[in-house]
N, C-alpha and C positions, 0 to 999 in steps of 0.2 A: 488624469487617468492612465495607469500603465495596463498594457495588455500582455498577458502571458499566454503562451501555447502549451497546453498540457500534453505531453507525449503518450497520450492513451486514448483508447475508443471505449473505455469503460465509464458510463454516465455516472454511476455510483461514486467513482473517484472524483471526477469533475465536481460534484456537488459537495464533497468534503473539501477539496481544494478551495473552492469559491467561498464556503462558508467561514473559513479561516483566514484566508488572504484577502477577502473582501474588505475586511477592516482597515486595509491600507490603501484603499481606493485602487484596488487591482481587479481586472476583470480576467477571469480564466476561460479560455476557449478551448475547445476539442481539436484534435487533429483535422476532423471533417470541416469545422468551422473555418479553420485556417487554410483549407484547400489543400491539405497534404494527405496523401494516401502512403503510406509506408509502414512496414513491419520491420523492427530492427531486432535481430538475434540477439538474445542475453547470453553472452558468452563469459561473463564474470564469475568469479568463484565467492563473491560476495554481494550482498544486497547494494551496498554503496556503489561497487564497481559497476554493477548491471544499470543502476540509475544513472550514472555519469555516461555510460556507453549510449544509453537511449537518449538521453538529453543532447549529448554531442552530436550525434547522428542527425537529430531532427533540427539542431541548431543550424546545420549546414544547409538545411533546405528552406529556411526563412530568415527574416532579418528583424526577429523579435525575441525577448527571453523565452527559454523553454525549459518547462519543469517536468521532471520525470520522476517516477518513483519505482521502487522494486520492494516488494514486501512478500512475506510468508509465514507459514507456521513451522516453528522448530518444537519437535515432540521429544522430551528427555529419554524416554524408554526407546526411541527409535534412532538414538544417536544423533539427535537435532535434525533428523529428516522431518519432512519433505525439504526445509530450508529453501534454498535458491530454486529448487525445482518444484515448488508448492503447485504452481499453475499447470505444470506437464506431468505431474506425478502418477496421474493414472493413464498417461499416453495421450496422444494427439488427439484433439476433438472431444476429450472426456467432459462430462457434465459435472457440475458441482456435486451433484448426487453420487456420481462415480468416484470423484475426489475423496468426498466423506467416507464413502463404504470402504474404500481402500486403506484409510487411516484406521478405522474402527475395526477392520478385519485383522489388520496388523497387530493392533493392540489387544484383541481378544479381551480376555479377562484380567489383563495386566493391572495391578494395583497402584503402580506408579503412572499416574496419568497427567504429570505435571507438563505444561507446555507454555510456550509464549508466541506472540506475534510480534515480528520485527519489521519495521519499515525503515527505509532509507529514502531521502528525496534529495535531489540534485537540481539546482538552477543554474542555467548556463546562459550567459549574457552574449550579445552579439560581438562585444569587443573581447571575448575569451574568458572574461571573470568568471568564476564559479563559486557556489555555495552549496555545501551539503550538510545535512542533519539527519539524525537517526533517533528513531523512537521504539519503545517496547511496551507491551501490554501482556501482564502474567495472568495465568489461570491454568485451567486442566481441560482434558478431553471428556466429555461426556460419554455416556455408553448408547444413547442413540440421538439423533438430531432432534433439537427443541427450538421452536420458534420459527417465525414466518418473514422476519425482516432481513436485512443485510443481504450479502452474497458470499460466495466461496465456501470457506470453513466455518462462517459465523454460526450456523446451528449447531456444531459439536465443541464450540470453544466457550467453556464457562469463564466469565471473567471474575477475578478474585475480588476486584472492586464493586463490581454492579451486584454480584451475588445471583447471576443470571447469565445465560448464553447472550452472546452479541447479537443473535437473532430474535432474542426475546426483548431486546432493548429498543428504545424508539431512537431515531437518529440523534436526537440532541443528547440523550444520555451516552450513546457510544462514542459521538464526537467529543466527549469529555474526556474520555479514557483510552480512546484507541490508539494503537501503536501509530497509525498514519496522523492523528490529530496530534500525537505528541512530537512526531517528527516535524509537522508542519508548524506547530507553534514555535519550536526551536528555530525552524528556518525563518517564520515570521519575525523573531526577535533579531536574528542576524540581518535580515534584510531591512528591518525598520532602523536599526542602527547605522546600516551603510546610506540609508536614504537620507538620514539626518547629516551626513557628513558634507 
């Protein structure tokens, strides 16, 4: 049984990580469970760079593999914004509702509402080995929040595949098509191949 420390305090993400990587006999624990209290500043200009920055920083604080992700919403009509600034787009301490309201206000009645969620994951091992993977989920921004599940921008992101917002989807449905699920599935495949060697 391998234990991986997830560089996040977000319980929703931990659940997603565990659901996919658990198939490899891996246990994913949070920073708190690993006894680590740290906030790593994301200074990269891509999701992948930010995931690596976080994973490398936390790996310096423990002797276990560390998994980090960076993800965000990219809206066509906003020139790909909020992108890597998704979590901080409405300012420090903003709620999920504040974030959604800012996007909806900026889009107004714009007809082009195409958007995608992007997730990059990075796994850094104590010996310095690194694996990265990226996943995307395509859809559009609805005119007002719909659904009670999920977190972040989920209530305003309408999934092309699910034909509903991520917040209207059950966890299982979302985990089949989400950007994070796709990045983790790619990571899973790379990790499985590595463990077979």
